[in-house]
All heavy atoms as a GROMACS GRO file, in nm:
protein
  592
    1LEU      N    1   0.085  -0.122  -0.002
    1LEU     CA    2  -0.001   0.001  -0.002
    1LEU      C    3   0.087   0.125   0.002
    1LEU      O    4   0.038   0.233   0.018
    1LEU     CB    5  -0.089   0.001   0.122
    1LEU     CG    6  -0.204  -0.106   0.120
    1LEU    CD1    7  -0.273  -0.112   0.247
    1LEU    CD2    8  -0.298  -0.087   0.004
    2GLY      N    9   0.206   0.110  -0.019
    2GLY     CA   10   0.300   0.226  -0.029
    2GLY      C   11   0.318   0.305   0.094
    2GLY      O   12   0.232   0.319   0.182
    3GLY      N   13   0.438   0.355   0.116
    3GLY     CA   14   0.465   0.450   0.224
    3GLY      C   15   0.458   0.389   0.368
    3GLY      O   16   0.463   0.457   0.466
    4GLY      N   17   0.451   0.254   0.369
    4GLY     CA   18   0.451   0.195   0.496
    4GLY      C   19   0.322   0.202   0.578
    4GLY      O   20   0.309   0.154   0.691
    5GLY      N   21   0.226   0.274   0.524
    5GLY     CA   22   0.096   0.286   0.595
    5GLY      C   23   0.015   0.162   0.592
    5GLY      O   24   0.032   0.071   0.506
    6ARG      N   25  -0.079   0.156   0.686
    6ARG     CA   26  -0.167   0.036   0.687
    6ARG      C   27  -0.296   0.065   0.618
    6ARG      O   28  -0.361   0.170   0.646
    6ARG     CB   29  -0.198   0.001   0.829
    6ARG     CG   30  -0.072  -0.063   0.909
    6ARG     CD   31  -0.112  -0.091   1.044
    6ARG     NE   32  -0.179  -0.229   1.028
    6ARG     CZ   33  -0.197  -0.314   1.134
    6ARG    NH1   34  -0.169  -0.273   1.253
    6ARG    NH2   35  -0.249  -0.426   1.114
    7GLY      N   36  -0.337  -0.023   0.534
    7GLY     CA   37  -0.459  -0.003   0.465
    7GLY      C   38  -0.570  -0.061   0.546
    7GLY      O   39  -0.548  -0.150   0.622
    8ALA      N   40  -0.691  -0.018   0.535
    8ALA     CA   41  -0.803  -0.068   0.605
    8ALA      C   42  -0.865  -0.185   0.518
    8ALA      O   43  -0.901  -0.166   0.412
    8ALA     CB   44  -0.906   0.037   0.627
    9ARG      N   45  -0.857  -0.304   0.573
    9ARG     CA   46  -0.927  -0.419   0.503
    9ARG      C   47  -1.059  -0.427   0.545
    9ARG      O   48  -1.092  -0.451   0.662
    9ARG     CB   49  -0.843  -0.535   0.528
    9ARG     CG   50  -0.889  -0.660   0.455
    9ARG     CD   51  -0.798  -0.773   0.483
    9ARG     NE   52  -0.881  -0.895   0.485
    9ARG     CZ   53  -0.851  -1.004   0.557
    9ARG    NH1   54  -0.743  -1.010   0.622
    9ARG    NH2   55  -0.923  -1.107   0.543
   10VAL      N   56  -1.154  -0.416   0.455
   10VAL     CA   57  -1.296  -0.423   0.486
   10VAL      C   58  -1.337  -0.575   0.480
   10VAL      O   59  -1.302  -0.643   0.394
   10VAL     CB   60  -1.377  -0.342   0.392
   10VAL    CG1   61  -1.524  -0.360   0.414
   10VAL    CG2   62  -1.347  -0.189   0.396
   11TYR      N   63  -1.419  -0.609   0.581
   11TYR     CA   64  -1.475  -0.746   0.578
   11TYR      C   65  -1.617  -0.739   0.601
   11TYR      O   66  -1.669  -0.641   0.654
   11TYR     CB   67  -1.402  -0.833   0.687
   11TYR     CG   68  -1.422  -0.780   0.819
   11TYR    CD1   69  -1.531  -0.808   0.902
   11TYR    CD2   70  -1.331  -0.689   0.883
   11TYR    CE1   71  -1.551  -0.760   1.022
   11TYR    CE2   72  -1.347  -0.633   0.999
   11TYR     CZ   73  -1.459  -0.666   1.074
   11TYR     OH   74  -1.484  -0.616   1.195
   12SER      N   75  -1.686  -0.839   0.559
   12SER     CA   76  -1.829  -0.844   0.580
   12SER      C   77  -1.870  -0.989   0.582
   12SER      O   78  -1.803  -1.077   0.544
   12SER     CB   79  -1.907  -0.773   0.475
   12SER     OG   80  -1.888  -0.839   0.349
   13SER      N   81  -1.991  -1.002   0.633
   13SER     CA   82  -2.051  -1.134   0.641
   13SER      C   83  -2.202  -1.120   0.624
   13SER      O   84  -2.258  -1.023   0.673
   13SER     CB   85  -2.021  -1.202   0.777
   13SER     OG   86  -2.085  -1.328   0.784
   14SER      N   87  -2.257  -1.217   0.556
   14SER     CA   88  -2.406  -1.211   0.549
   14SER      C   89  -2.458  -1.350   0.588
   14SER      O   90  -2.391  -1.454   0.574
   14SER     CB   91  -2.444  -1.178   0.402
   14SER     OG   92  -2.395  -1.278   0.319
   15ARG      N   93  -2.578  -1.349   0.641
   15ARG     CA   94  -2.645  -1.468   0.686
   15ARG      C   95  -2.773  -1.488   0.611
   15ARG      O   96  -2.846  -1.390   0.580
   15ARG     CB   97  -2.665  -1.464   0.834
   15ARG     CG   98  -2.540  -1.464   0.916
   15ARG     CD   99  -2.546  -1.453   1.053
   15ARG     NE  100  -2.673  -1.488   1.111
   15ARG     CZ  101  -2.721  -1.438   1.227
   15ARG    NH1  102  -2.649  -1.370   1.308
   15ARG    NH2  103  -2.836  -1.470   1.273
   16ASP      N  104  -2.811  -1.607   0.595
   16ASP     CA  105  -2.934  -1.649   0.524
   16ASP      C  106  -3.062  -1.598   0.598
   16ASP      O  107  -3.163  -1.584   0.542
   16ASP     CB  108  -2.945  -1.791   0.503
   16ASP     CG  109  -2.848  -1.845   0.401
   16ASP    OD1  110  -2.798  -1.769   0.322
   16ASP    OD2  111  -2.818  -1.965   0.404
   17ASP      N  112  -3.055  -1.571   0.731
   17ASP     CA  113  -3.173  -1.529   0.804
   17ASP      C  114  -3.194  -1.378   0.798
   17ASP      O  115  -3.281  -1.327   0.867
   17ASP     CB  116  -3.157  -1.569   0.952
   17ASP     CG  117  -3.041  -1.512   1.027
   17ASP    OD1  118  -2.970  -1.429   0.961
   17ASP    OD2  119  -3.019  -1.547   1.139
   18GLY      N  120  -3.125  -1.309   0.708
   18GLY     CA  121  -3.145  -1.166   0.682
   18GLY      C  122  -3.087  -1.077   0.782
   18GLY      O  123  -3.097  -0.954   0.767
   19VAL      N  124  -3.008  -1.120   0.869
   19VAL     CA  125  -2.940  -1.034   0.964
   19VAL      C  126  -2.809  -0.983   0.898
   19VAL      O  127  -2.733  -1.063   0.839
   19VAL     CB  128  -2.896  -1.108   1.096
   19VAL    CG1  129  -2.817  -1.023   1.188
   19VAL    CG2  130  -3.020  -1.160   1.172
   20ASP      N  131  -2.797  -0.846   0.893
   20ASP     CA  132  -2.680  -0.787   0.829
   20ASP      C  133  -2.573  -0.777   0.933
   20ASP      O  134  -2.587  -0.703   1.029
   20ASP     CB  135  -2.717  -0.646   0.774
   20ASP     CG  136  -2.595  -0.580   0.707
   20ASP    OD1  137  -2.495  -0.649   0.689
   20ASP    OD2  138  -2.609  -0.460   0.678
   21VAL      N  139  -2.467  -0.851   0.920
   21VAL     CA  140  -2.352  -0.847   1.009
   21VAL      C  141  -2.235  -0.784   0.944
   21VAL      O  142  -2.121  -0.812   0.986
   21VAL     CB  143  -2.325  -0.992   1.066
   21VAL    CG1  144  -2.436  -1.039   1.155
   21VAL    CG2  145  -2.292  -1.089   0.953
   22SER      N  146  -2.258  -0.706   0.841
   22SER     CA  147  -2.140  -0.635   0.777
   22SER      C  148  -2.106  -0.513   0.859
   22SER      O  149  -2.184  -0.426   0.879
   22SER     CB  150  -2.184  -0.590   0.634
   22SER     OG  151  -2.220  -0.698   0.562
   23VAL      N  152  -1.977  -0.507   0.895
   23VAL     CA  153  -1.939  -0.396   0.982
   23VAL      C  154  -1.783  -0.373   0.964
   23VAL      O  155  -1.718  -0.474   0.932
   23VAL     CB  156  -1.964  -0.410   1.136
   23VAL    CG1  157  -2.110  -0.413   1.166
   23VAL    CG2  158  -1.893  -0.528   1.190
   24GLY      N  159  -1.746  -0.252   0.980
   24GLY     CA  160  -1.607  -0.216   1.010
   24GLY      C  161  -1.496  -0.254   0.930
   24GLY      O  162  -1.510  -0.316   0.815
   25THR      N  163  -1.380  -0.240   0.982
   25THR     CA  164  -1.252  -0.271   0.914
   25THR      C  165  -1.160  -0.331   1.023
   25THR      O  166  -1.194  -0.331   1.141
   25THR     CB  167  -1.190  -0.147   0.859
   25THR    OG1  168  -1.154  -0.059   0.966
   25THR    CG2  169  -1.276  -0.069   0.753
   26LEU      N  170  -1.049  -0.377   0.982
   26LEU     CA  171  -0.957  -0.436   1.079
   26LEU      C  172  -0.870  -0.327   1.146
   26LEU      O  173  -0.768  -0.358   1.200
   26LEU     CB  174  -0.853  -0.531   1.002
   26LEU     CG  175  -0.935  -0.657   0.950
   26LEU    CD1  176  -0.829  -0.746   0.882
   26LEU    CD2  177  -1.002  -0.732   1.061
   27THR      N  178  -0.914  -0.202   1.143
   27THR     CA  179  -0.833  -0.090   1.198
   27THR      C  180  -0.880  -0.066   1.338
   27THR      O  181  -0.834   0.028   1.396
   27THR     CB  182  -0.851   0.037   1.115
   27THR    OG1  183  -0.992   0.069   1.104
   27THR    CG2  184  -0.790   0.023   0.982
   28GLY      N  185  -0.965  -0.150   1.395
   28GLY     CA  186  -1.001  -0.135   1.535
   28GLY      C  187  -1.148  -0.148   1.576
   28GLY      O  188  -1.166  -0.147   1.698
   29GLU      N  189  -1.238  -0.178   1.475
   29GLU     CA  190  -1.368  -0.194   1.520
   29GLU      C  191  -1.394  -0.340   1.560
   29GLU      O  192  -1.316  -0.432   1.522
   29GLU     CB  193  -1.456  -0.155   1.403
   29GLU     CG  194  -1.454  -0.002   1.377
   29GLU     CD  195  -1.562   0.034   1.282
   29GLU    OE1  196  -1.673  -0.022   1.276
   29GLU    OE2  197  -1.541   0.132   1.209
   30LEU      N  198  -1.490  -0.359   1.637
   30LEU     CA  199  -1.525  -0.499   1.679
   30LEU      C  200  -1.586  -0.572   1.566
   30LEU      O  201  -1.658  -0.520   1.495
   30LEU     CB  202  -1.621  -0.489   1.796
   30LEU     CG  203  -1.571  -0.415   1.919
   30LEU    CD1  204  -1.678  -0.399   2.032
   30LEU    CD2  205  -1.441  -0.480   1.987
   31ARG      N  206  -1.557  -0.705   1.560
   31ARG     CA  207  -1.599  -0.787   1.448
   31ARG      C  208  -1.715  -0.880   1.489
   31ARG      O  209  -1.725  -0.918   1.598
   31ARG     CB  210  -1.479  -0.872   1.405
   31ARG     CG  211  -1.366  -0.795   1.356
   31ARG     CD  212  -1.244  -0.883   1.319
   31ARG     NE  213  -1.190  -0.939   1.442
   31ARG     CZ  214  -1.063  -0.983   1.455
   31ARG    NH1  215  -0.974  -0.970   1.356
   31ARG    NH2  216  -1.019  -1.035   1.569
   32PRO      N  217  -1.802  -0.901   1.388
   32PRO     CA  218  -1.912  -1.002   1.413
   32PRO      C  219  -1.867  -1.139   1.393
   32PRO      O  220  -1.775  -1.164   1.320
   32PRO     CB  221  -2.005  -0.956   1.304
   32PRO     CG  222  -1.923  -0.919   1.188
   32PRO     CD  223  -1.807  -0.843   1.255
   33CYS      N  224  -1.934  -1.229   1.456
   33CYS     CA  225  -1.916  -1.376   1.444
   33CYS      C  226  -1.980  -1.413   1.310
   33CYS      O  227  -2.093  -1.373   1.284
   33CYS     CB  228  -1.977  -1.451   1.556
   33CYS     SG  229  -1.976  -1.629   1.533
   34GLY      N  230  -1.908  -1.484   1.226
   34GLY     CA  231  -1.962  -1.532   1.102
   34GLY      C  232  -2.068  -1.633   1.108
   34GLY      O  233  -2.132  -1.674   1.009
   35GLY      N  234  -2.079  -1.687   1.237
   35GLY     CA  235  -2.186  -1.793   1.254
   35GLY      C  236  -2.317  -1.737   1.311
   35GLY      O  237  -2.422  -1.755   1.262
   36CYS      N  238  -2.307  -1.661   1.425
   36CYS     CA  239  -2.422  -1.625   1.492
   36CYS      C  240  -2.447  -1.468   1.483
   36CYS      O  241  -2.551  -1.419   1.520
   36CYS     CB  242  -2.417  -1.656   1.633
   36CYS     SG  243  -2.285  -1.573   1.731
   37GLY      N  244  -2.348  -1.393   1.438
   37GLY     CA  245  -2.359  -1.244   1.425
   37GLY      C  246  -2.325  -1.168   1.548
   37GLY      O  247  -2.337  -1.041   1.546
   38LYS      N  248  -2.309  -1.230   1.658
   38LYS     CA  249  -2.269  -1.168   1.785
   38LYS      C  250  -2.145  -1.083   1.759
   38LYS      O  251  -2.050  -1.128   1.692
   38LYS     CB  252  -2.250  -1.272   1.893
   38LYS     CG  253  -2.220  -1.212   2.032
   38LYS     CD  254  -2.227  -1.318   2.136
   38LYS     CE  255  -2.100  -1.401   2.141
   38LYS     NZ  256  -2.098  -1.490   2.256
   39ILE      N  257  -2.136  -0.962   1.824
   39ILE     CA  258  -2.015  -0.881   1.815
   39ILE      C  259  -1.917  -0.903   1.919
   39ILE      O  260  -1.959  -0.921   2.041
   39ILE     CB  261  -2.065  -0.729   1.814
   39ILE    CG1  262  -2.167  -0.702   1.702
   39ILE    CG2  263  -1.942  -0.638   1.800
   39ILE    CD1  264  -2.123  -0.716   1.563
   40GLU      N  265  -1.797  -0.922   1.885
   40GLU     CA  266  -1.695  -0.950   1.994
   40GLU      C  267  -1.692  -0.827   2.094
   40GLU      O  268  -1.713  -0.722   2.059
   40GLU     CB  269  -1.557  -0.974   1.931
   40GLU     CG  270  -1.493  -0.860   1.863
   40GLU     CD  271  -1.359  -0.891   1.801
   40GLU    OE1  272  -1.299  -1.000   1.826
   40GLU    OE2  273  -1.319  -0.810   1.716
   41SER      N  274  -1.666  -0.858   2.215
   41SER     CA  275  -1.662  -0.760   2.324
   41SER      C  276  -1.527  -0.707   2.347
   41SER      O  277  -1.510  -0.592   2.398
   41SER     CB  278  -1.714  -0.817   2.456
   41SER     OG  279  -1.638  -0.929   2.496
   42ILE      N  280  -1.426  -0.777   2.312
   42ILE     CA  281  -1.289  -0.722   2.320
   42ILE      C  282  -1.219  -0.737   2.180
   42ILE      O  283  -1.232  -0.843   2.113
   42ILE     CB  284  -1.198  -0.804   2.416
   42ILE    CG1  285  -1.273  -0.799   2.555
   42ILE    CG2  286  -1.059  -0.754   2.422
   42ILE    CD1  287  -1.204  -0.893   2.656
   43LYS      N  288  -1.158  -0.629   2.130
   43LYS     CA  289  -1.102  -0.616   1.993
   43LYS      C  290  -1.010  -0.744   1.962
   43LYS      O  291  -0.922  -0.773   2.040
   43LYS     CB  292  -1.034  -0.495   1.975
   43LYS     CG  293  -1.122  -0.373   1.978
   43LYS     CD  294  -1.028  -0.250   1.947
   43LYS     CE  295  -1.100  -0.126   1.963
   43LYS     NZ  296  -1.021  -0.003   1.945
   44HIS      N  297  -1.034  -0.796   1.848
   44HIS     CA  298  -0.945  -0.893   1.793
   44HIS      C  299  -0.918  -1.015   1.882
   44HIS      O  300  -0.811  -1.073   1.888
   44HIS     CB  301  -0.804  -0.830   1.748
   44HIS     CG  302  -0.834  -0.706   1.659
   44HIS    ND1  303  -0.881  -0.715   1.536
   44HIS    CD2  304  -0.816  -0.584   1.689
   44HIS    CE1  305  -0.890  -0.593   1.483
   44HIS    NE2  306  -0.856  -0.508   1.577
   45THR      N  307  -1.020  -1.062   1.943
   45THR     CA  308  -1.004  -1.185   2.028
   45THR      C  309  -1.057  -1.308   1.969
   45THR      O  310  -1.023  -1.425   2.011
   45THR     CB  311  -1.070  -1.168   2.165
   45THR    OG1  312  -1.209  -1.137   2.147
   45THR    CG2  313  -0.998  -1.057   2.245
   46TRP      N  314  -1.137  -1.294   1.860
   46TRP     CA  315  -1.202  -1.417   1.798
   46TRP      C  316  -1.105  -1.470   1.692
   46TRP      O  317  -1.025  -1.400   1.637
   46TRP     CB  318  -1.333  -1.378   1.731
   46TRP     CG  319  -1.439  -1.357   1.841
   46TRP    CD1  320  -1.426  -1.366   1.973
   46TRP    CD2  321  -1.566  -1.314   1.817
   46TRP    NE1  322  -1.542  -1.339   2.035
   46TRP    CE2  323  -1.635  -1.304   1.942
   46TRP    CE3  324  -1.639  -1.271   1.706
   46TRP    CZ2  325  -1.763  -1.261   1.962
   46TRP    CZ3  326  -1.776  -1.236   1.722
   46TRP    CH2  327  -1.831  -1.226   1.848
   47LYS      N  328  -1.120  -1.598   1.666
   47LYS     CA  329  -1.028  -1.666   1.568
   47LYS      C  330  -1.082  -1.659   1.433
   47LYS      O  331  -1.207  -1.669   1.406
   47LYS     CB  332  -1.020  -1.814   1.610
   47LYS     CG  333  -0.968  -1.841   1.747
   47LYS     CD  334  -0.823  -1.811   1.757
   47LYS     CE  335  -0.770  -1.841   1.894
   47LYS     NZ  336  -0.641  -1.810   1.918
   48ALA      N  337  -0.996  -1.636   1.334
   48ALA     CA  338  -1.033  -1.625   1.192
   48ALA      C  339  -1.041  -1.766   1.133
   48ALA      O  340  -0.973  -1.864   1.184
   48ALA     CB  341  -0.931  -1.545   1.121
   49CYS      N  342  -1.107  -1.780   1.026
   49CYS     CA  343  -1.109  -1.909   0.951
   49CYS      C  344  -0.964  -1.931   0.907
   49CYS      O  345  -0.901  -1.848   0.847
   49CYS     CB  346  -1.201  -1.884   0.824
   49CYS     SG  347  -1.190  -2.026   0.714
   50SER      N  348  -0.912  -2.047   0.938
   50SER     CA  349  -0.778  -2.077   0.910
   50SER      C  350  -0.745  -2.083   0.756
   50SER      O  351  -0.636  -2.067   0.725
   50SER     CB  352  -0.726  -2.203   0.976
   50SER     OG  353  -0.809  -2.305   0.935
   51ARG      N  354  -0.846  -2.097   0.682
   51ARG     CA  355  -0.828  -2.117   0.534
   51ARG      C  356  -0.829  -1.985   0.471
   51ARG      O  357  -0.740  -1.938   0.391
   51ARG     CB  358  -0.930  -2.204   0.477
   51ARG     CG  359  -0.912  -2.230   0.331
   51ARG     CD  360  -1.018  -2.336   0.288
   51ARG     NE  361  -0.989  -2.372   0.156
   51ARG     CZ  362  -1.077  -2.427   0.073
   51ARG    NH1  363  -1.197  -2.441   0.111
   51ARG    NH2  364  -1.037  -2.453  -0.059
   52CYS      N  365  -0.933  -1.898   0.492
   52CYS     CA  366  -0.947  -1.769   0.416
   52CYS      C  367  -0.910  -1.650   0.490
   52CYS      O  368  -0.886  -1.539   0.435
   52CYS     CB  369  -1.093  -1.761   0.354
   52CYS     SG  370  -1.218  -1.720   0.493
   53LYS      N  371  -0.911  -1.657   0.625
   53LYS     CA  372  -0.873  -1.544   0.708
   53LYS      C  373  -0.981  -1.429   0.693
   53LYS      O  374  -0.949  -1.312   0.739
   53LYS     CB  375  -0.741  -1.489   0.688
   53LYS     CG  376  -0.632  -1.600   0.683
   53LYS     CD  377  -0.597  -1.650   0.812
   53LYS     CE  378  -0.467  -1.732   0.812
   53LYS     NZ  379  -0.493  -1.873   0.814
   54ALA      N  380  -1.097  -1.447   0.642
   54ALA     CA  381  -1.189  -1.343   0.608
   54ALA      C  382  -1.308  -1.346   0.707
   54ALA      O  383  -1.375  -1.248   0.722
   54ALA     CB  384  -1.239  -1.345   0.468
   55GLU      N  385  -1.335  -1.463   0.767
   55GLU     CA  386  -1.448  -1.473   0.855
   55GLU      C  387  -1.395  -1.498   0.999
   55GLU      O  388  -1.288  -1.565   1.014
   55GLU     CB  389  -1.537  -1.594   0.820
   55GLU     CG  390  -1.622  -1.576   0.699
   55GLU     CD  391  -1.734  -1.478   0.721
   55GLU    OE1  392  -1.777  -1.455   0.836
   55GLU    OE2  393  -1.787  -1.419   0.612
   56TYR      N  394  -1.462  -1.451   1.098
   56TYR     CA  395  -1.417  -1.465   1.239
   56TYR      C  396  -1.534  -1.527   1.314
   56TYR      O  397  -1.652  -1.507   1.281
   56TYR     CB  398  -1.385  -1.327   1.293
   56TYR     CG  399  -1.267  -1.265   1.233
   56TYR    CD1  400  -1.282  -1.186   1.120
   56TYR    CD2  401  -1.145  -1.286   1.283
   56TYR    CE1  402  -1.174  -1.136   1.058
   56TYR    CE2  403  -1.036  -1.231   1.226
   56TYR     CZ  404  -1.044  -1.162   1.107
   56TYR     OH  405  -0.934  -1.104   1.049
   57TYR      N  406  -1.494  -1.614   1.408
   57TYR     CA  407  -1.592  -1.690   1.488
   57TYR      C  408  -1.578  -1.674   1.632
   57TYR      O  409  -1.463  -1.674   1.686
   57TYR     CB  410  -1.589  -1.835   1.446
   57TYR     CG  411  -1.618  -1.850   1.302
   57TYR    CD1  412  -1.518  -1.867   1.213
   57TYR    CD2  413  -1.745  -1.845   1.248
   57TYR    CE1  414  -1.542  -1.879   1.070
   57TYR    CE2  415  -1.774  -1.856   1.114
   57TYR     CZ  416  -1.667  -1.873   1.025
   57TYR     OH  417  -1.701  -1.889   0.892
   58CYS      N  418  -1.695  -1.675   1.718
   58CYS     CA  419  -1.686  -1.665   1.854
   58CYS      C  420  -1.646  -1.793   1.926
   58CYS      O  421  -1.601  -1.794   2.031
   58CYS     CB  422  -1.819  -1.611   1.914
   58CYS     SG  423  -1.959  -1.718   1.887
   59GLY      N  424  -1.668  -1.897   1.846
   59GLY     CA  425  -1.632  -2.034   1.902
   59GLY      C  426  -1.634  -2.142   1.798
   59GLY      O  427  -1.683  -2.121   1.680
   60ARG      N  428  -1.594  -2.256   1.841
   60ARG     CA  429  -1.588  -2.376   1.751
   60ARG      C  430  -1.723  -2.410   1.698
   60ARG      O  431  -1.729  -2.451   1.578
   60ARG     CB  432  -1.518  -2.486   1.820
   60ARG     CG  433  -1.510  -2.617   1.749
   60ARG     CD  434  -1.390  -2.609   1.649
   60ARG     NE  435  -1.376  -2.738   1.572
   60ARG     CZ  436  -1.393  -2.749   1.448
   60ARG    NH1  437  -1.417  -2.642   1.377
   60ARG    NH2  438  -1.380  -2.859   1.387
   61ASP      N  439  -1.826  -2.405   1.780
   61ASP     CA  440  -1.962  -2.443   1.738
   61ASP      C  441  -2.004  -2.359   1.617
   61ASP      O  442  -2.058  -2.407   1.527
   61ASP     CB  443  -2.059  -2.437   1.847
   61ASP     CG  444  -2.031  -2.543   1.956
   61ASP    OD1  445  -1.968  -2.636   1.925
   61ASP    OD2  446  -2.081  -2.522   2.067
   62CYS      N  447  -1.983  -2.223   1.636
   62CYS     CA  448  -2.028  -2.135   1.530
   62CYS      C  449  -1.945  -2.148   1.402
   62CYS      O  450  -1.999  -2.150   1.292
   62CYS     CB  451  -2.009  -1.984   1.571
   62CYS     SG  452  -2.152  -1.924   1.664
   63GLN      N  453  -1.822  -2.180   1.418
   63GLN     CA  454  -1.738  -2.206   1.301
   63GLN      C  455  -1.783  -2.325   1.224
   63GLN      O  456  -1.799  -2.333   1.103
   63GLN     CB  457  -1.592  -2.226   1.343
   63GLN     CG  458  -1.497  -2.251   1.224
   63GLN     CD  459  -1.355  -2.273   1.264
   63GLN    OE1  460  -1.326  -2.301   1.379
   63GLN    NE2  461  -1.259  -2.260   1.174
   64ALA      N  462  -1.815  -2.433   1.296
   64ALA     CA  463  -1.855  -2.562   1.236
   64ALA      C  464  -1.991  -2.549   1.168
   64ALA      O  465  -2.011  -2.590   1.056
   64ALA     CB  466  -1.859  -2.673   1.340
   65ARG      N  467  -2.081  -2.470   1.238
   65ARG     CA  468  -2.217  -2.453   1.180
   65ARG      C  469  -2.206  -2.371   1.049
   65ARG      O  470  -2.272  -2.396   0.948
   65ARG     CB  471  -2.309  -2.387   1.287
   65ARG     CG  472  -2.446  -2.368   1.234
   65ARG     CD  473  -2.544  -2.312   1.341
   65ARG     NE  474  -2.498  -2.190   1.399
   65ARG     CZ  475  -2.465  -2.178   1.527
   65ARG    NH1  476  -2.460  -2.277   1.602
   65ARG    NH2  477  -2.420  -2.062   1.569
   66ALA      N  478  -2.123  -2.259   1.058
   66ALA     CA  479  -2.114  -2.182   0.934
   66ALA      C  480  -2.052  -2.256   0.816
   66ALA      O  481  -2.088  -2.232   0.706
   66ALA     CB  482  -2.029  -2.050   0.974
   67TRP      N  483  -1.962  -2.339   0.846
   67TRP     CA  484  -1.899  -2.422   0.746
   67TRP      C  485  -1.996  -2.510   0.679
   67TRP      O  486  -2.006  -2.508   0.552
   67TRP     CB  487  -1.782  -2.504   0.809
   67TRP     CG  488  -1.704  -2.584   0.703
   67TRP    CD1  489  -1.714  -2.715   0.676
   67TRP    CD2  490  -1.602  -2.532   0.614
   67TRP    NE1  491  -1.623  -2.750   0.576
   67TRP    CE2  492  -1.551  -2.640   0.542
   67TRP    CE3  493  -1.548  -2.405   0.603
   67TRP    CZ2  494  -1.455  -2.619   0.452
   67TRP    CZ3  495  -1.449  -2.384   0.515
   67TRP    CH2  496  -1.397  -2.494   0.435
   68LYS      N  497  -2.080  -2.567   0.757
   68LYS     CA  498  -2.189  -2.657   0.699
   68LYS      C  499  -2.297  -2.581   0.626
   68LYS      O  500  -2.358  -2.630   0.533
   68LYS     CB  501  -2.251  -2.744   0.809
   68LYS     CG  502  -2.155  -2.850   0.862
   68LYS     CD  503  -2.219  -2.926   0.981
   68LYS     CE  504  -2.124  -3.016   1.042
   68LYS     NZ  505  -2.185  -3.079   1.166
   69GLU      N  506  -2.327  -2.452   0.673
   69GLU     CA  507  -2.426  -2.378   0.615
   69GLU      C  508  -2.384  -2.294   0.493
   69GLU      O  509  -2.467  -2.210   0.448
   69GLU     CB  510  -2.495  -2.280   0.728
   69GLU     CG  511  -2.566  -2.366   0.833
   69GLU     CD  512  -2.623  -2.273   0.944
   69GLU    OE1  513  -2.586  -2.153   0.944
   69GLU    OE2  514  -2.700  -2.330   1.031
   70GLY      N  515  -2.264  -2.308   0.446
   70GLY     CA  516  -2.228  -2.236   0.324
   70GLY      C  517  -2.086  -2.177   0.314
   70GLY      O  518  -2.044  -2.144   0.212
   71HIS      N  519  -2.025  -2.155   0.428
   71HIS     CA  520  -1.895  -2.100   0.418
   71HIS      C  521  -1.798  -2.191   0.342
   71HIS      O  522  -1.713  -2.140   0.275
   71HIS     CB  523  -1.833  -2.064   0.557
   71HIS     CG  524  -1.710  -2.000   0.546
   71HIS    ND1  525  -1.688  -1.865   0.501
   71HIS    CD2  526  -1.579  -2.035   0.591
   71HIS    CE1  527  -1.560  -1.832   0.501
   71HIS    NE2  528  -1.488  -1.930   0.563
   72LYS      N  529  -1.822  -2.318   0.350
   72LYS     CA  530  -1.740  -2.410   0.272
   72LYS      C  531  -1.736  -2.381   0.126
   72LYS      O  532  -1.633  -2.394   0.065
   72LYS     CB  533  -1.797  -2.550   0.301
   72LYS     CG  534  -1.724  -2.665   0.236
   72LYS     CD  535  -1.776  -2.798   0.271
   72LYS     CE  536  -1.697  -2.912   0.218
   72LYS     NZ  537  -1.750  -3.047   0.258
   73GLN      N  538  -1.847  -2.337   0.070
   73GLN     CA  539  -1.862  -2.303  -0.069
   73GLN      C  540  -1.796  -2.173  -0.108
   73GLN      O  541  -1.752  -2.146  -0.213
   73GLN     CB  542  -2.007  -2.310  -0.118
   73GLN     CG  543  -2.057  -2.449  -0.136
   73GLN     CD  544  -2.093  -2.527  -0.007
   73GLN    OE1  545  -2.135  -2.460   0.089
   73GLN    NE2  546  -2.062  -2.653  -0.003
   74THR      N  547  -1.804  -2.078  -0.014
   74THR     CA  548  -1.750  -1.943  -0.041
   74THR      C  549  -1.616  -1.916   0.002
   74THR      O  550  -1.548  -1.814  -0.028
   74THR     CB  551  -1.844  -1.832   0.021
   74THR    OG1  552  -1.846  -1.851   0.164
   74THR    CG2  553  -1.983  -1.848  -0.030
   75CYS      N  554  -1.554  -2.003   0.085
   75CYS     CA  555  -1.425  -1.987   0.139
   75CYS      C  556  -1.320  -1.996   0.035
   75CYS      O  557  -1.309  -2.096  -0.045
   75CYS     CB  558  -1.397  -2.098   0.253
   75CYS     SG  559  -1.243  -2.078   0.337
   76GLN      N  560  -1.232  -1.901   0.031
   76GLN     CA  561  -1.111  -1.896  -0.067
   76GLN      C  562  -0.992  -1.894   0.009
   76GLN      O  563  -0.972  -1.830   0.107
   76GLN     CB  564  -1.128  -1.775  -0.151
   76GLN     CG  565  -1.254  -1.760  -0.238
   76GLN     CD  566  -1.259  -1.867  -0.346
   76GLN    OE1  567  -1.167  -1.906  -0.401
   76GLN    NE2  568  -1.382  -1.921  -0.364
   77ILE      N  569  -0.889  -1.980  -0.034
   77ILE     CA  570  -0.764  -1.988   0.038
   77ILE      C  571  -0.693  -1.853   0.028
   77ILE      O  572  -0.693  -1.783  -0.074
   77ILE     CB  573  -0.680  -2.092  -0.034
   77ILE    CG1  574  -0.737  -2.228  -0.009
   77ILE    CG2  575  -0.533  -2.087   0.024
   77ILE    CD1  576  -0.671  -2.340  -0.090
   78ALA      N  577  -0.650  -1.802   0.152
   78ALA     CA  578  -0.586  -1.678   0.161
   78ALA      C  579  -0.453  -1.684   0.088
   78ALA      O  580  -0.378  -1.779   0.086
   78ALA     CB  581  -0.556  -1.650   0.311
   79ARG      N  582  -0.421  -1.570   0.019
   79ARG     CA  583  -0.293  -1.560  -0.053
   79ARG      C  584  -0.215  -1.443  -0.007
   79ARG      O  585  -0.248  -1.353   0.033
   79ARG     CB  586  -0.333  -1.538  -0.202
   79ARG     CG  587  -0.411  -1.652  -0.256
   79ARG     CD  588  -0.434  -1.644  -0.402
   79ARG     NE  589  -0.501  -1.766  -0.438
   79ARG     CZ  590  -0.606  -1.769  -0.523
   79ARG    NH1  591  -0.638  -1.660  -0.579
   79ARG    NH2  592  -0.659  -1.884  -0.548
   0.00000   0.00000   0.00000
């Protein structure tokens, strides 16, 4: 991104139940769980999908559920 500055990486997640969990950037805002939509209470404490690094989960149960409910098809290997 030139000049040594940090760019803001925007992330989002959508769920089939119509809940919009698209928020923020990795510059300091709290992230939503890609499974249940709950917002983390302490910045950057949730684990990212180990494959794509684009979705974050509050726990193993949400990660497994999201994988079965469609993240498996949309997940792209991080480059």
